[in-house]
C-alpha positions as CSV (number, residue, x, y, z in Angstrom):
1,M,0.0,0.0,0.0
2,D,1.1,3.5,-0.7
3,M,0.7,6.6,1.4
4,T,-2.6,7.6,-0.2
5,T,-4.0,4.3,0.8
6,A,-2.8,4.8,4.4
7,S,-4.4,8.2,4.3
8,A,-7.7,6.7,3.2
9,L,-7.5,4.2,6.1
10,R,-6.7,7.0,8.5
11,R,-9.7,9.1,7.3
12,L,-12.0,6.1,7.8
13,R,-10.5,5.4,11.2
14,L,-10.9,9.1,12.3
15,V,-14.6,9.1,11.5
16,S,-15.4,5.6,12.9
17,A,-15.2,6.5,16.6
18,P,-17.2,9.7,16.4
19,E,-19.8,7.8,14.3
20,A,-20.0,5.1,17.0
21,V,-20.4,7.7,19.7
22,S,-23.1,9.5,17.8
23,F,-25.0,6.2,17.4
24,L,-24.8,5.5,21.1
25,L,-26.0,9.1,21.9
26,L,-28.8,8.7,19.4
27,L,-29.9,5.5,21.2
28,L,-29.7,7.2,24.5
29,C,-31.8,10.2,23.2
30,S,-34.4,7.7,21.9
31,V,-34.7,6.2,25.3
32,L,-34.9,9.6,27.0
33,K,-37.6,10.7,24.5
34,R,-39.8,7.8,25.5
35,T,-39.2,8.1,29.3
36,T,-39.0,11.9,29.8
37,D,-39.9,15.1,28.1
38,F,-36.4,15.5,26.7
39,N,-36.3,15.1,22.9
40,A,-32.9,15.5,21.2
41,V,-33.6,12.8,18.7
42,P,-34.0,15.2,15.7
43,V,-30.6,16.9,16.5
44,M,-28.7,13.7,17.2
45,G,-30.4,11.9,14.3
46,A,-29.0,14.6,12.0
47,V,-25.6,14.5,13.5
48,H,-25.4,10.7,13.3
49,G,-26.8,10.8,9.8
50,V,-24.1,13.1,8.6
51,L,-21.3,11.1,10.3
52,F,-22.7,7.9,8.9
53,V,-22.8,9.3,5.4
54,I,-19.2,10.5,5.8
55,Y,-18.2,7.0,7.1
56,V,-19.8,5.3,4.1
57,L,-18.0,7.7,1.7
58,F,-14.7,7.1,3.4
59,W,-15.4,3.3,3.5
60,I,-16.0,3.3,-0.3
61,D,-12.7,5.3,-0.8
62,A,-10.8,2.9,1.4
63,W,-12.3,-0.2,-0.2
64,N,-11.3,1.2,-3.6
65,R,-7.8,2.0,-2.6
66,T,-7.0,-1.0,-0.5
67,K,-8.7,-3.5,-2.8
68,W,-10.2,-5.3,0.2
69,N,-12.0,-8.5,-0.6
70,L,-15.7,-8.6,-0.2
71,K,-15.5,-10.2,3.3
72,T,-13.3,-7.5,4.7
73,A,-15.3,-4.6,3.1
74,A,-18.5,-6.1,4.4
75,L,-17.0,-6.5,7.9
76,Y,-16.1,-2.7,8.1
77,F,-19.6,-1.8,6.8
78,V,-21.4,-4.1,9.3
79,L,-19.3,-2.6,12.1
80,S,-20.6,0.8,11.2
81,V,-24.2,-0.3,11.8
82,L,-23.6,-1.9,15.2
83,P,-23.8,0.4,18.2
84,T,-20.2,-0.1,19.4
85,G,-18.8,-1.5,16.1
86,G,-17.1,1.8,15.2
87,F,-14.7,1.3,18.2
88,F,-13.7,-2.1,16.9
89,A,-13.3,-0.7,13.3
90,D,-11.1,2.1,14.7
91,R,-8.8,-0.5,16.3
92,M,-8.6,-2.7,13.3
93,L,-8.0,0.2,10.9
94,R,-5.3,1.6,13.1
95,R,-3.4,-1.6,12.8
96,E,-3.9,-1.9,9.1
97,A,-2.8,1.7,8.5
98,E,0.3,1.3,10.6
99,A,1.2,-1.9,8.7
100,S,0.7,-0.1,5.4
101,V,2.9,2.8,6.4
102,I,5.7,0.5,7.5
103,A,5.4,-1.5,4.3
104,A,5.5,1.7,2.2
105,R,8.6,3.0,4.0
106,A,10.3,-0.4,3.6
107,R,9.6,-0.4,-0.1
108,K,10.8,3.2,-0.4
109,E,14.0,2.4,1.3
110,G,14.5,-0.7,-0.8
111,V,14.3,-3.1,2.1
112,V,11.5,-5.0,0.5
113,N,10.9,-5.7,-3.1
114,A,7.1,-6.2,-2.7
């Protein structure tokens, strides 16, 4: 992987945790709406919707650049629709991005001919 691929993974990683937090807050707001007079669902729904759309756009970009197989791409998408999945995606993407940066530097320095 090259540095632009690592950047795509980094962008997806950076949006995965906020998207997960917004999903959890939206769930909390939904419970509060039904149990109290507090109704922040429209606001949190909009925030979560924007973050989810950004996640999907970055997911498509990362899938295109990394050439993930269908199973890996589907895993990252499924993690985006699970309430705490974004935190797991963040951890997995961090490892993948770090590995791609190390591989790119090794190729640049001529250490590896891959």
